[in-house]
C-alpha positions as CSV (number, residue, x, y, z in Angstrom):
1,X,-4.6,16.1,38.3
2,X,-1.0,15.5,37.4
3,X,0.8,18.4,35.6
4,X,1.7,17.2,31.9
5,X,5.4,16.7,32.1
6,X,6.0,15.9,35.7
7,X,9.2,13.8,36.4
8,X,8.6,10.3,37.0
9,X,10.5,7.1,38.1
10,X,9.5,3.8,37.1
11,X,10.8,0.6,39.0
12,X,12.7,-1.8,37.1
13,X,11.6,-5.4,37.6
14,X,13.7,-8.1,38.3
15,X,16.7,-6.0,38.5
16,X,20.0,-7.3,39.7
17,X,21.7,-6.5,42.9
18,X,24.3,-4.1,41.0
19,X,21.7,-3.0,38.3
20,X,19.9,0.2,38.3
21,X,16.7,0.0,40.2
22,X,14.4,2.5,38.4
23,X,14.7,4.6,35.2
24,X,13.2,8.0,34.9
25,X,10.7,9.5,32.4
26,X,8.1,12.2,32.0
27,X,4.3,12.0,32.5
28,X,2.3,12.7,29.3
29,X,-1.0,11.6,30.4
30,X,-3.4,8.9,31.3
31,X,-4.0,5.8,29.4
32,X,-7.4,5.1,28.1
33,X,-7.4,1.5,28.0
34,X,-6.1,0.6,31.5
35,X,-5.4,2.1,34.5
36,X,-2.0,3.3,33.8
37,X,0.2,6.4,33.2
38,X,1.6,7.3,29.7
39,X,5.3,8.1,30.0
40,X,7.8,9.3,27.8
41,X,11.2,8.1,28.1
42,X,13.9,10.4,26.3
43,X,16.7,8.0,25.6
44,X,14.3,5.4,24.2
45,X,12.3,8.1,22.4
46,X,9.4,5.8,23.5
47,X,6.2,6.3,25.2
48,X,4.9,3.3,27.2
49,X,2.2,2.7,30.0
50,X,3.3,1.9,33.2
51,X,1.7,1.4,37.0
52,X,4.0,1.0,39.4
53,X,5.6,4.6,39.4
54,X,6.8,7.4,41.9
55,X,6.1,11.0,41.1
56,X,8.0,14.3,41.9
57,X,5.0,16.8,41.0
58,X,7.4,19.6,41.5
59,X,10.0,18.8,38.8
60,X,8.4,19.5,35.3
61,X,9.7,19.1,31.7
62,X,11.0,22.2,30.3
63,X,10.5,23.1,26.6
64,X,13.4,22.1,24.9
65,X,14.5,19.5,27.0
66,X,13.5,16.6,24.4
67,X,14.6,15.9,21.2
68,X,12.7,13.5,19.3
69,X,14.1,11.2,16.7
70,X,15.1,13.2,13.5
71,X,14.9,16.6,15.0
72,X,17.5,18.9,16.1
73,X,17.7,22.3,17.9
74,X,21.1,23.2,16.1
75,X,22.4,23.4,12.7
76,X,23.1,20.4,11.0
77,X,26.6,19.1,11.6
78,X,28.6,18.0,8.5
79,X,29.8,14.6,8.9
80,X,32.5,12.6,7.0
81,X,30.7,9.1,6.4
82,X,33.8,7.9,5.1
83,X,35.4,8.0,8.6
84,X,32.6,6.4,10.7
85,X,31.8,7.8,14.0
86,X,29.9,6.9,17.2
87,X,27.5,8.9,19.3
88,X,28.8,10.2,22.6
89,X,26.7,11.9,25.0
90,X,27.9,12.9,28.5
91,X,24.3,14.3,29.6
92,X,23.2,13.5,32.9
93,X,20.2,14.0,34.9
94,X,19.9,13.7,39.1
95,X,17.0,12.6,41.2
96,X,15.3,15.0,43.6
97,X,17.5,15.6,46.8
98,X,14.6,14.9,48.9
99,X,13.9,11.4,47.4
100,X,15.3,9.5,50.2
101,X,13.5,11.7,52.9
102,X,9.9,11.4,51.2
103,X,9.8,7.7,50.7
104,X,12.2,5.2,51.9
105,X,11.0,2.5,49.6
106,X,11.9,4.4,46.3
107,X,14.6,2.4,44.6
108,X,17.9,3.6,43.4
109,X,17.6,5.6,40.4
110,X,19.2,5.1,37.0
111,X,19.1,8.5,35.0
112,X,18.2,8.7,31.6
113,X,17.7,11.8,29.6
114,X,17.9,13.5,26.1
115,X,21.0,15.2,25.0
116,X,21.2,18.8,26.2
117,X,20.6,21.0,23.4
118,X,23.8,23.1,23.7
119,X,25.7,19.8,22.9
120,X,26.5,18.4,19.7
121,X,24.5,15.5,18.7
122,X,27.7,13.6,17.5
123,X,31.5,13.9,18.2
124,X,33.7,12.4,15.7
125,X,35.5,9.3,17.1
126,X,36.9,6.4,15.4
127,X,34.7,3.3,15.6
128,X,36.2,0.0,16.5
129,X,36.6,-2.8,14.0
130,X,35.7,-0.1,11.1
131,X,35.7,-2.1,7.9
132,X,38.0,-0.5,5.5
133,X,37.9,-0.6,1.8
134,X,34.0,-1.0,1.4
135,X,32.4,1.3,-1.2
136,X,30.6,4.4,0.6
137,X,27.8,6.3,-0.1
138,X,28.3,9.0,-2.6
139,X,25.3,11.3,-3.3
140,X,26.9,12.9,-6.3
141,X,27.9,9.7,-7.9
142,X,24.9,7.6,-6.9
143,X,21.9,10.0,-6.7
144,X,18.8,9.4,-8.6
145,X,19.4,12.7,-10.9
146,X,17.4,15.4,-9.3
147,X,17.5,17.2,-5.9
148,X,14.9,16.3,-3.4
149,X,12.0,18.6,-2.3
150,X,12.3,19.3,1.4
151,X,9.9,17.3,3.7
152,X,7.1,19.6,4.7
153,X,4.1,19.3,7.1
154,X,1.2,17.4,5.8
155,X,-1.0,20.1,4.4
156,X,-4.5,20.5,6.3
157,X,-6.8,23.3,5.2
158,X,-7.6,25.5,8.2
159,X,-10.6,26.3,5.8
160,X,-11.6,22.7,5.4
161,X,-11.5,21.6,9.2
162,X,-12.3,24.0,11.7
163,X,-11.8,22.7,15.4
164,X,-14.2,24.1,17.7
165,X,-13.7,24.7,21.7
166,X,-14.7,20.9,22.4
167,X,-12.0,19.6,20.1
168,X,-14.5,18.2,17.5
169,X,-13.9,18.9,13.8
170,X,-16.5,20.0,11.6
171,X,-16.3,20.7,7.7
172,X,-16.5,24.1,6.8
173,X,-16.1,26.0,3.4
174,X,-13.6,24.2,1.0
175,X,-11.5,26.8,-1.0
176,X,-10.0,25.2,-4.0
177,X,-6.9,26.4,-5.6
178,X,-5.9,25.4,-9.3
179,X,-3.7,22.4,-8.2
180,X,-6.1,20.9,-6.2
181,X,-9.4,21.4,-8.4
182,X,-9.3,18.2,-10.1
183,X,-8.5,16.0,-7.2
184,X,-11.4,18.1,-5.2
185,X,-13.8,17.0,-8.1
186,X,-12.7,13.4,-7.7
187,X,-13.6,13.5,-4.1
188,X,-17.0,14.8,-4.5
189,X,-17.7,12.1,-7.0
190,X,-16.4,9.5,-4.6
191,X,-18.7,10.9,-1.6
192,X,-21.8,11.4,-3.8
193,X,-21.3,7.9,-5.0
194,X,-22.3,6.5,-1.7
195,X,-25.7,4.9,-2.3
196,X,-25.5,4.9,-6.0
197,X,-26.0,1.1,-6.3
198,X,-29.9,0.8,-5.6
199,X,-31.5,-2.7,-5.4
200,X,-33.4,-3.7,-8.7
201,X,-36.9,-3.7,-7.0
202,X,-36.3,-0.1,-5.8
203,X,-34.9,1.1,-8.8
204,X,-37.5,-0.4,-11.4
205,X,-40.4,1.3,-9.1
206,X,-38.9,4.7,-8.2
207,X,-38.4,7.8,-9.9
208,X,-35.7,7.0,-12.0
209,X,-37.4,3.8,-13.3
210,X,-37.1,4.7,-17.2
211,X,-33.3,5.2,-16.8
212,X,-32.8,1.9,-14.9
213,X,-35.3,0.1,-17.4
214,X,-33.4,1.2,-20.4
215,X,-29.9,0.3,-18.6
216,X,-31.4,-3.3,-18.0
217,X,-32.6,-3.4,-21.5
218,X,-29.1,-2.7,-22.9
219,X,-27.5,-5.3,-21.0
220,X,-29.9,-7.8,-22.0
221,X,-29.6,-6.8,-25.7
222,X,-25.7,-7.3,-25.4
223,X,-26.2,-10.6,-23.7
224,X,-28.6,-11.9,-26.5
225,X,-26.3,-10.3,-29.2
226,X,-23.4,-12.5,-28.2
227,X,-25.5,-15.6,-27.7
228,X,-24.6,-16.0,-24.0
229,X,-27.1,-18.5,-23.0
230,X,-30.1,-20.8,-24.2
231,X,-33.3,-22.0,-22.5
232,X,-33.4,-25.7,-21.6
233,X,-35.4,-27.7,-19.2
234,X,-33.6,-28.3,-15.9
235,X,-32.2,-31.9,-15.8
236,X,-32.6,-33.6,-12.5
237,X,-30.1,-33.2,-9.8
238,X,-28.4,-30.3,-11.7
239,X,-26.7,-27.8,-10.0
240,X,-28.6,-24.4,-10.9
241,X,-27.2,-21.2,-9.7
242,X,-29.0,-18.2,-9.0
243,X,-28.0,-14.5,-10.3
244,X,-28.6,-10.9,-9.7
245,X,-28.8,-7.5,-11.0
246,X,-26.3,-5.0,-10.1
247,X,-27.1,-1.4,-10.5
248,X,-24.9,1.8,-10.4
249,X,-25.1,5.2,-11.3
250,X,-22.0,6.4,-13.3
251,X,-20.8,10.0,-12.4
252,X,-18.5,12.2,-14.3
253,X,-15.5,14.3,-12.7
254,X,-18.0,17.0,-11.6
255,X,-20.1,14.5,-9.8
256,X,-23.3,14.6,-12.1
257,X,-24.8,11.4,-13.2
258,X,-23.6,10.6,-16.9
259,X,-25.2,7.0,-17.3
260,X,-27.1,4.3,-15.7
261,X,-25.3,1.0,-15.6
262,X,-26.9,-2.6,-15.2
263,X,-25.0,-5.8,-15.2
264,X,-26.2,-9.3,-14.7
265,X,-24.1,-11.2,-12.3
266,X,-24.0,-15.1,-11.7
267,X,-23.6,-16.1,-8.0
268,X,-20.6,-18.2,-8.6
269,X,-20.3,-19.2,-5.3
270,X,-22.9,-21.7,-5.5
271,X,-20.9,-23.6,-8.2
272,X,-19.2,-26.7,-7.4
273,X,-15.6,-27.8,-8.3
274,X,-15.4,-30.5,-10.6
275,X,-19.0,-30.2,-11.6
276,X,-19.4,-26.9,-13.4
277,X,-15.9,-25.3,-13.2
278,X,-12.2,-26.4,-13.0
279,X,-9.5,-23.6,-13.7
280,X,-10.1,-20.2,-12.4
281,X,-6.8,-18.5,-12.7
282,X,-6.4,-15.4,-14.3
283,X,-3.6,-13.0,-14.1
284,X,-4.1,-9.0,-13.9
285,X,-1.1,-6.7,-14.1
286,X,1.0,-6.1,-11.4
287,X,0.8,-2.6,-9.6
288,X,4.7,-2.9,-9.9
289,X,4.6,-3.4,-13.5
290,X,2.1,-0.4,-14.1
291,X,4.4,1.9,-12.3
292,X,7.5,0.8,-14.0
293,X,5.6,1.3,-17.3
294,X,4.3,4.7,-16.4
295,X,7.9,6.0,-14.9
296,X,9.7,4.8,-18.3
297,X,6.9,6.3,-20.4
298,X,6.9,9.4,-18.6
299,X,10.9,9.6,-18.6
300,X,11.0,9.5,-22.3
301,X,9.1,12.7,-22.4
302,X,6.8,13.5,-25.7
303,X,8.3,10.5,-27.7
304,X,6.0,8.1,-25.7
305,X,2.2,8.1,-25.9
306,X,0.4,6.5,-22.7
307,X,-3.3,5.9,-23.5
308,X,-6.2,3.6,-22.1
309,X,-8.9,1.6,-23.3
310,X,-11.6,-0.5,-21.9
311,X,-13.5,-3.6,-23.2
312,X,-17.1,-3.7,-22.9
313,X,-18.8,-6.8,-21.5
314,X,-15.4,-8.6,-21.4
315,X,-16.3,-11.6,-19.9
316,X,-19.2,-12.2,-22.6
317,X,-16.5,-12.5,-25.0
318,X,-15.1,-15.8,-24.2
319,X,-16.9,-19.3,-24.6
320,X,-17.4,-21.8,-21.8
321,X,-15.6,-25.1,-22.7
322,X,-17.6,-28.2,-23.7
323,X,-16.8,-30.0,-20.7
324,X,-18.3,-27.3,-18.5
325,X,-22.3,-27.3,-18.3
326,X,-23.4,-24.6,-15.9
327,X,-27.1,-24.1,-15.4
328,X,-28.3,-20.7,-14.2
329,X,-31.7,-19.2,-13.0
330,X,-33.8,-17.0,-15.1
331,X,-33.2,-13.6,-13.9
332,X,-35.7,-11.7,-11.9
333,X,-38.0,-9.4,-13.8
334,X,-37.0,-11.0,-16.9
335,X,-40.5,-11.1,-18.1
336,X,-40.9,-7.3,-17.9
337,X,-38.2,-7.1,-20.7
338,X,-38.5,-10.3,-22.7
339,X,-41.1,-13.1,-23.6
340,X,-40.1,-16.7,-22.9
341,X,-40.0,-19.0,-26.2
342,X,-43.5,-20.4,-26.7
343,X,-42.0,-24.1,-26.2
344,X,-40.7,-23.4,-22.8
345,X,-44.1,-21.4,-21.7
346,X,-45.7,-24.9,-22.2
347,X,-43.1,-26.6,-20.1
348,X,-43.6,-24.3,-17.4
349,X,-47.3,-24.5,-17.6
350,X,-46.9,-28.2,-17.0
351,X,-44.6,-27.8,-14.0
352,X,-41.4,-28.5,-15.6
353,X,-38.6,-26.3,-14.8
354,X,-37.0,-23.9,-17.2
355,X,-33.5,-22.7,-16.7
356,X,-30.5,-21.0,-18.7
357,X,-27.7,-23.1,-19.8
358,X,-24.6,-20.7,-20.2
359,X,-22.7,-20.6,-23.3
360,X,-20.3,-17.9,-22.4
361,X,-19.3,-16.9,-18.9
362,X,-21.3,-14.3,-17.2
363,X,-19.6,-12.0,-14.4
364,X,-19.6,-13.7,-11.1
365,X,-18.9,-17.2,-12.5
366,X,-15.8,-19.1,-11.2
367,X,-14.2,-19.5,-14.5
368,X,-15.1,-16.5,-16.2
369,X,-11.9,-14.5,-15.4
370,X,-9.7,-17.5,-16.7
371,X,-11.6,-17.8,-20.2
372,X,-11.6,-14.2,-20.8
373,X,-7.8,-14.0,-20.3
374,X,-7.4,-17.2,-22.4
375,X,-9.4,-15.3,-25.2
376,X,-7.6,-12.4,-24.9
377,X,-4.1,-13.9,-24.8
378,X,-5.2,-16.3,-28.2
379,X,-6.3,-12.6,-29.9
380,X,-3.2,-10.8,-29.0
381,X,-0.9,-13.6,-30.1
382,X,-2.7,-13.7,-33.4
383,X,-1.9,-10.0,-33.7
384,X,2.0,-11.0,-33.2
385,X,2.2,-9.6,-29.5
386,X,4.5,-11.6,-26.9
387,X,3.3,-12.6,-23.6
388,X,5.8,-11.0,-20.8
389,X,7.7,-13.5,-19.0
390,X,7.8,-11.4,-15.7
391,X,4.0,-10.4,-15.9
392,X,1.6,-12.7,-17.9
393,X,-0.9,-9.9,-18.0
394,X,1.5,-7.6,-19.8
395,X,1.7,-7.9,-23.8
396,X,4.3,-6.1,-26.0
397,X,5.0,-5.9,-29.7
398,X,7.8,-4.7,-31.6
399,X,7.7,-3.5,-35.4
400,X,10.8,-2.2,-36.9
401,X,11.2,1.1,-34.7
402,X,7.8,1.1,-33.2
403,X,6.7,-0.7,-30.2
404,X,3.6,-1.2,-28.2
405,X,3.0,-2.5,-24.4
406,X,-0.6,-3.5,-23.5
407,X,-1.1,-3.9,-19.8
408,X,-4.3,-5.7,-18.8
409,X,-6.2,-5.5,-15.7
410,X,-9.1,-7.8,-16.6
411,X,-10.9,-5.1,-19.0
412,X,-8.9,-2.2,-18.4
413,X,-6.0,-1.8,-20.9
414,X,-3.2,0.5,-20.2
415,X,-1.3,1.2,-23.7
416,X,2.4,2.6,-23.9
417,X,3.6,3.2,-27.5
418,X,5.8,5.3,-29.4
419,X,3.7,5.3,-32.5
420,X,0.1,6.8,-32.8
421,X,-0.4,5.1,-35.8
422,X,0.7,1.5,-34.5
423,X,-1.8,2.3,-31.4
424,X,-4.6,3.2,-34.0
425,X,-4.1,0.0,-35.9
426,X,-3.8,-2.2,-32.8
427,X,-7.2,-0.7,-31.2
428,X,-8.9,-1.1,-34.5
429,X,-7.9,-4.8,-35.1
430,X,-9.1,-5.4,-31.2
431,X,-12.5,-3.9,-31.7
432,X,-13.0,-6.4,-34.7
433,X,-13.0,-9.0,-32.1
434,X,-14.7,-7.5,-29.1
435,X,-16.0,-4.0,-28.6
436,X,-13.1,-1.9,-27.3
437,X,-14.0,1.8,-25.9
438,X,-11.1,4.2,-26.8
439,X,-10.5,6.5,-23.8
440,X,-7.8,8.6,-25.1
441,X,-4.7,9.6,-23.2
442,X,-4.5,8.3,-19.7
443,X,-6.0,10.2,-16.6
444,X,-7.9,7.5,-14.5
445,X,-6.8,3.8,-13.9
446,X,-8.3,1.5,-11.5
447,X,-9.5,4.2,-9.1
448,X,-6.3,6.1,-9.3
449,X,-5.9,9.8,-10.8
450,X,-3.1,9.9,-13.3
451,X,-1.5,13.2,-14.2
452,X,1.3,13.7,-16.8
453,X,3.7,16.3,-16.8
454,X,5.3,16.8,-20.1
455,X,7.9,19.3,-19.0
456,X,9.3,17.7,-16.1
457,X,8.8,14.5,-17.7
458,X,6.9,12.9,-14.8
459,X,3.7,11.3,-14.0
460,X,1.6,11.4,-10.9
461,X,-0.6,8.9,-9.2
462,X,-3.1,10.0,-6.6
463,X,-5.9,8.4,-4.7
464,X,-7.7,11.5,-3.2
465,X,-11.3,10.3,-4.3
466,X,-10.6,6.6,-2.9
467,X,-9.5,7.9,0.4
468,X,-12.4,10.3,0.6
469,X,-14.8,7.3,-0.1
470,X,-13.4,5.1,2.5
471,X,-13.3,7.9,5.0
472,X,-17.2,8.4,4.5
473,X,-17.6,4.8,4.5
474,X,-16.3,4.5,8.0
475,X,-17.6,7.7,9.1
476,X,-14.3,9.4,9.6
477,X,-14.7,12.3,7.1
478,X,-14.7,14.9,10.2
479,X,-12.0,13.2,12.2
480,X,-9.1,15.4,13.3
481,X,-6.1,14.7,11.0
482,X,-3.1,13.1,12.4
483,X,0.5,13.7,11.0
484,X,1.8,10.2,11.1
485,X,0.1,7.0,10.4
486,X,1.4,5.4,13.8
487,X,2.5,6.4,17.2
488,X,6.4,6.3,17.2
489,X,7.7,3.4,19.2
490,X,4.1,2.0,19.7
491,X,3.9,-1.8,20.5
492,X,0.5,-3.5,19.7
493,X,1.4,-6.9,20.6
494,X,-0.9,-8.8,22.8
495,X,1.3,-8.9,25.9
496,X,2.1,-5.1,25.9
497,X,0.9,-3.2,28.8
498,X,-0.4,-0.6,26.3
499,X,-2.4,-3.0,24.6
500,X,-6.1,-3.4,26.3
501,X,-7.2,-6.9,27.0
502,X,-10.7,-6.1,25.6
503,X,-11.6,-8.0,22.4
504,X,-13.6,-6.4,19.9
505,X,-17.2,-7.5,19.3
506,X,-17.9,-9.5,16.2
507,X,-19.4,-6.5,14.5
508,X,-16.4,-4.3,15.5
509,X,-14.1,-7.4,14.2
510,X,-15.8,-7.2,10.9
511,X,-15.4,-3.4,10.5
512,X,-11.6,-3.7,11.7
513,X,-10.9,-6.1,9.0
514,X,-12.7,-4.2,6.3
515,X,-10.8,-1.2,7.5
516,X,-7.5,-2.9,6.9
517,X,-8.7,-4.4,3.6
518,X,-9.4,-0.7,2.4
519,X,-6.1,0.5,3.5
520,X,-4.2,-2.3,1.7
521,X,-5.3,-1.0,-1.7
522,X,-3.6,2.3,-0.9
523,X,-0.6,0.9,0.6
524,X,-0.3,-1.2,-2.5
525,X,-0.8,1.5,-5.2
526,X,0.3,5.0,-4.4
527,X,1.0,5.3,-0.7
528,X,4.1,3.3,0.3
529,X,4.3,5.7,3.5
530,X,1.3,3.8,5.1
531,X,2.9,0.4,4.2
532,X,4.5,-0.4,7.6
533,X,1.4,0.6,9.5
534,X,-0.9,-1.4,7.4
535,X,1.2,-4.7,7.7
536,X,1.6,-4.3,11.5
537,X,-2.0,-4.0,12.1
538,X,-2.7,-6.7,9.6
539,X,-1.2,-9.4,12.0
540,X,-4.2,-8.8,14.5
541,X,-7.0,-9.6,12.4
542,X,-8.0,-12.7,14.1
543,X,-8.4,-11.4,17.6
544,X,-8.4,-7.4,17.4
545,X,-8.4,-5.5,20.5
546,X,-9.9,-2.0,21.2
547,X,-6.5,-0.7,20.9
548,X,-5.9,-2.1,17.4
549,X,-9.1,-0.6,16.3
550,X,-8.0,2.8,17.6
551,X,-4.7,2.6,15.9
552,X,-6.2,1.6,12.4
553,X,-8.5,4.7,12.8
554,X,-5.1,6.8,13.2
555,X,-4.0,5.6,9.7
556,X,-7.3,7.0,8.5
557,X,-6.7,10.3,10.2
558,X,-3.3,10.3,8.6
559,X,-4.6,9.9,5.3
560,X,-7.3,12.5,6.1
561,X,-4.8,15.1,6.5
562,X,-2.4,13.9,3.4
563,X,-5.2,12.7,1.1
564,X,-3.8,15.2,-1.4
565,X,-0.5,13.7,-1.6
566,X,0.6,11.8,-5.0
567,X,3.2,9.3,-5.8
568,X,5.4,11.1,-8.6
569,X,7.1,8.8,-11.0
570,X,9.7,9.4,-13.9
571,X,12.1,12.1,-14.4
572,X,15.0,9.7,-15.3
573,X,15.5,6.0,-15.5
574,X,18.3,5.5,-13.2
575,X,17.4,2.2,-10.9
576,X,18.4,2.0,-7.5
577,X,17.5,0.2,-4.3
578,X,17.5,0.5,-0.6
579,X,17.3,-2.3,2.1
580,X,16.7,-2.1,5.6
581,X,16.0,-4.2,8.9
582,X,14.7,-3.6,12.3
583,X,16.2,-6.2,14.5
584,X,13.9,-7.8,17.2
585,X,12.1,-4.7,18.3
586,X,8.7,-6.6,18.5
587,X,7.8,-8.7,21.3
588,X,7.5,-11.5,19.0
589,X,11.1,-11.1,18.4
590,X,11.0,-11.4,14.5
591,X,12.9,-8.6,12.7
592,X,11.2,-6.4,10.1
593,X,12.3,-6.2,6.5
594,X,11.9,-3.2,4.3
595,X,13.0,-2.2,0.9
596,X,12.2,0.3,-2.0
597,X,13.5,0.4,-5.5
598,X,13.5,3.5,-7.5
599,X,13.2,3.9,-11.3
600,X,13.8,7.4,-11.7
601,X,12.7,9.9,-9.0
602,X,9.7,7.6,-7.5
603,X,9.6,4.3,-5.9
604,X,8.1,1.6,-7.8
605,X,8.5,-1.5,-5.9
606,X,8.5,-1.5,-1.7
607,X,7.6,-4.1,0.9
608,X,7.3,-4.1,4.8
609,X,7.5,-7.4,5.9
610,X,7.8,-9.6,9.2
611,X,10.9,-12.1,8.7
612,X,10.1,-15.7,8.8
613,X,13.1,-16.5,11.2
614,X,14.2,-15.0,14.5
615,X,17.8,-14.0,13.8
616,X,20.5,-13.6,16.7
617,X,21.9,-10.1,15.7
618,X,21.2,-6.8,13.7
619,X,23.9,-8.0,11.1
620,X,22.0,-11.1,10.5
621,X,18.5,-9.3,10.5
622,X,20.0,-7.2,7.6
623,X,21.5,-9.9,5.8
624,X,18.1,-11.8,5.6
625,X,16.6,-8.4,4.6
626,X,19.1,-8.3,1.7
627,X,17.9,-11.6,0.4
628,X,14.2,-10.5,0.1
629,X,15.4,-7.3,-2.0
630,X,17.7,-9.3,-4.3
631,X,14.7,-11.5,-5.3
632,X,12.8,-8.5,-6.1
633,X,15.3,-6.7,-8.1
634,X,15.9,-9.9,-10.3
635,X,12.3,-9.5,-11.2
636,X,12.5,-6.1,-12.1
637,X,15.7,-6.9,-14.0
638,X,13.6,-9.5,-15.9
639,X,11.0,-7.0,-16.9
640,X,13.3,-4.2,-17.7
641,X,15.2,-6.5,-20.4
642,X,11.8,-7.2,-22.3
643,X,11.3,-3.6,-22.2
644,X,14.6,-2.7,-23.9
645,X,12.7,-0.6,-26.4
646,X,12.1,1.8,-23.3
647,X,15.0,1.2,-21.1
648,X,18.6,0.4,-21.6
649,X,19.3,-1.9,-18.5
650,X,22.8,-1.1,-16.9
651,X,24.3,-3.8,-14.6
652,X,24.8,-4.1,-11.8
653,X,22.0,-2.0,-10.0
654,X,23.2,-0.3,-6.7
655,X,21.4,-1.8,-3.6
656,X,22.1,0.2,-0.4
657,X,22.5,-0.9,3.0
658,X,23.3,0.9,6.4
659,X,25.0,-2.3,7.8
660,X,28.5,-2.8,7.1
661,X,29.0,-6.4,8.7
662,X,25.9,-7.6,6.6
663,X,27.8,-6.0,3.3
664,X,31.0,-7.9,4.1
665,X,28.7,-11.2,5.2
666,X,27.2,-10.9,1.8
667,X,30.4,-11.0,-0.3
668,X,31.7,-14.4,1.0
669,X,31.8,-16.9,3.7
670,X,34.7,-15.4,5.9
671,X,32.5,-15.4,8.9
672,X,31.3,-19.1,8.5
673,X,31.3,-20.0,11.9
674,X,28.7,-17.3,12.9
675,X,26.5,-18.0,10.0
676,X,26.2,-21.7,9.6
677,X,23.0,-21.7,11.3
678,X,21.4,-19.4,8.6
679,X,19.2,-21.6,6.2
680,X,20.8,-21.9,2.7
681,X,18.2,-20.0,0.8
682,X,19.2,-16.8,2.8
683,X,22.6,-16.9,1.3
684,X,20.7,-16.0,-2.1
685,X,22.1,-12.4,-1.9
686,X,25.6,-13.8,-2.3
687,X,24.8,-15.4,-5.7
688,X,23.1,-12.3,-7.2
689,X,26.5,-10.0,-6.3
690,X,28.7,-12.9,-7.8
691,X,26.4,-12.9,-11.2
692,X,26.8,-9.1,-11.4
693,X,23.2,-8.3,-10.9
694,X,23.6,-6.1,-7.6
695,X,26.3,-4.2,-6.2
696,X,26.1,-3.4,-2.4
697,X,27.2,0.0,-1.2
698,X,26.9,1.2,2.5
699,X,24.8,4.2,3.3
700,X,24.5,6.1,6.7
701,X,21.4,5.1,8.8
702,X,20.2,8.7,8.6
703,X,19.8,8.3,4.8
704,X,18.4,5.0,4.7
705,X,14.9,5.6,3.0
706,X,13.9,1.8,3.7
707,X,13.9,2.7,7.4
708,X,10.2,4.1,6.9
709,X,9.2,0.3,6.2
710,X,10.7,-1.3,9.3
711,X,9.2,0.8,12.3
712,X,7.4,3.6,13.2
713,X,9.1,6.9,13.0
714,X,8.6,10.4,14.4
715,X,7.5,12.8,12.4
716,X,10.4,14.8,11.2
717,X,12.0,11.7,10.1
718,X,8.8,10.2,8.6
719,X,8.1,13.3,6.4
720,X,11.6,13.3,5.2
721,X,11.8,9.8,4.3
722,X,8.2,10.1,2.7
723,X,9.6,13.0,0.6
724,X,12.5,10.8,-0.6
725,X,10.0,8.1,-1.8
726,X,8.5,11.1,-3.8
727,X,5.2,11.0,-2.2
728,X,4.4,14.6,-2.6
């Protein structure tokens, strides 16, 4: 066995006559997927798998020899960023003196080591071609109004996870504190809910049959009350779709069964386009819109009321169009609860087929969501609401000094208003059109726990219950927590030597896709810190390897250790953005764009995306990234202008970039000869600057928050940027 930290030299393939023939690094382990060694290279700050190596078993890495990205062994150096500097390191290392005596075939060595701990990381020195006159980052002038909490290590309760001598984790007693009590109860609910959806046969014949029969009876009563269908003799060659019962136990915050829910769902995938449906589009409120509304509402303190409401059997409140003829089978076990009309009993006895013609769309029908949205829109317009241009699932109404915003996620309503009276009247009028359940002040929305702090004027969004649920689903509840979602510098491209050539089996491939889909909901709702990892691993859905499955499990392990974290919004209403790009670091050579926008203390919109083109320089990559960021801020401006009663929009919005060349390029076409190959639409950023919507400012790379969306970072830097996003 080789000692951990043994010095190793790796031969450089295709090296020129005057180029270094080898580079040095440190042995950190054996690769599980190939017959290679895992090596750490200090200057690159990267771990890679290599096979053609030479070991010096006597030379071993010493503690303190390696400085990871974002870490330092001395007090921070105060740098004046108005006078740009460059890094200068004179640290060197030497090969073993007996190298030539030991093996004559070992090539000449190119030494690369980390900076010595005793030397400063930066030595001020004028940078060539420094761009004078550009606006610089000033934290006092452009800060977001409140000091940031120092990044801390993800909390892992030692009372929750006990690691035995074999390295396996097992669940022990969990000790709650007051701050985590509510989140813990949500997790208990989610875990206990696994298996809360029995099939109808087992339900009506099991020990809870009376409860399930009552739930089915209530669903049928509601359907009949609204006149959802009519019995009819099945026409020849009619497309008759089946249906099924979906049953679920509803639980309260303590994990106890509060009620039994039954819903009749049509199997709409059997419908035929142009025969029994046409339009299907139905907008739902965007997550960014919800976060902006909650952030602005929280920042305005006690003056703003944030409530929620739910529509009972929403789809059944709409009507099918006259030209839509949908036939459905009679539900299973219908005869246990209802009697067929006498006329159709005779038809059935004569061998004729009796079916249901839907007059209202059931859940599961292709056009159900579309018709419900059209019905809701018609009702709200009749109540003098306006439809938001930026988000069609958001409606608002202004009456004198009072206003009310209603964001609809199908049948879940989020209401933001400054008048309790207006809210009560609106809900009363809506209740006259359909059955509306008033849920009071918001505390739970679309699987996200919502906690409001009136004193700090903030609102926190957490998904601990959802994280617990997906961990239990994929059997990772007892896994060992990790501190970062992805290994720093990891390369998961198919051509990478660290990626196994072994393809996943069809069953494993399905599991991999389900795991990615489960993570996407976290990444788009409350956890921007896993956005890059999910974006990266989503590129391998078609032909995932065993290495990719291992990587996605690491993301789950990271969520296990940080499931208590919440996205904190509000505090103030300052709008600011950050844009960054990682140039050609992946083997596909496409740069990675990332941006984040803040309204107040927390981020309300973010993105981690592979650029569609291959750029020729880091400046060009940053320039393309700015265009994507500019499009999003214009949408945010459009929404904020409509919500002028909540926020006084001040233009231009500050957008930070850490590449001075991209900033200069965004102002005019001075460097036309270097950019004439860039497609026209990528110059969109210039238009937003000229129109006064955006002001570009330079910020040092060390302060670029959007860096977390462009690459996998080392722990210290990752945790610092995560705290800057206000995920705490």
